[in-house]
N, C-alpha and C positions, 0 to 999 in steps of 0.2 A: 707424180704421185701426190695425193692429198696430204695436207699438213696433219701430223699426228695429233696435235692439240684439237683441231677441228673434228677429227674422227672421234676422239674421246668425248668431246662436247655433244656430238650428235648421238653417240651411243648412250651417254648418261641421260640425255633428255628423253630418248626413246624408252629407256628403262623406267624412268619416273612416270611417264605417261602410261605404260603398261601396268605398272604397280597400282596406280590410281584407278585404272579401269578394273583391275582384278579386285581391289578392295571394295569398290562400289558394287560389283556383282556379288561378292561375298555377303555384304550387308543385306542386299535384297534377298539372297538365298536364306539368310537367317531370319527372315520375316520382318525386317525393318523397312520403313517407307523409303522410297527413293529420295535422294538429297533434294531438299527444298519443299517436299510435301509434308503436310502435317498428319500424323497418325490420328485416327478417331479415338479419343479417350473418353467420350461421353459414356456415362453409365454409372452403375453402382459398384463400389469397391469395399472389400472387407479389409479392415486394418489389422495387421498382425505385428506384434512386437518383433523388432529386428535390430537390436536387442531391447530398445526402450519401449515402454508401454504406450498405448494409443490414447494420449490425454487430450489432444486437440479435437479429433473427429469423433471420438467414442469408438464403438465397434465397427461402424461403417461410415462411408461418406459417398456423396454423389458428385459427379462432375458433369457440367454442361459445357459445350464447346462451340465456338463460332470462329472458324479459322484458327488463328493462333491465340485468341482470347479465351480464357477458361474461367469459369466460376465454380468454386468448390464449396459444398455445403456439408457440414458435419451433422451427425444425428442429433446433436444438441441444438441445432439451428445456427451455429456459427457459420459465417460466410467469409470467403477470401477470394479476391481476384488474383488470377495468375496469368502468366504468359508462357506459351510454348516457345522457348528461345531457340530451339533447333528440333529436328525430328526425334531427338533423344534426351532433351533437357527441358525442365520446367522451372520457372521462378515464381514462387507464390509470395504475395505481399501480406500486409496486415490483414487479418489477425493470425494467420498461419506462419508467416515469415520462415519459409523453408525452401530449399532447392531440391529438385527431384531428378532422378535418372529414370527414363522410360525404358523398360526392358522390351525385347521382341514380342513377348506375350502380353504387352501393355500393362504389366505390373509396374508399380512405381516405387523405387527406393528413395525415401526422403532423408534429407540431412538431419531430421530430428530423431533418426534412429528407428523409423518404422517402415514397413513395406505394405503397400496397398495392392491387393490382388483383385483384378477385374472379375466381377461375378457374371 
């Protein structure tokens, strides 16, 4: 009869693998990109207070994207370079200096308290 410790190890490893596969499938079902692929964020965004006012970008902003490299341009002409650090996170440098969470509908919740909705 096999060692009980080995049986527990095999069972826990199988459970972890199945949980990871289920989570990946759930993320895709929710509209998120598969792990490792960058969502297309290029386009025009409407800035909405969430709860803070839209001071950096003005009423809207545009994003251009090349792979994980992003350029953000506010309506006032301000520019910021950013990096898509994962399929669901962005790190924007000067002059914006903010971190963002990309939602399944490609809206972005920024650490400056604003939400940008893709138009």
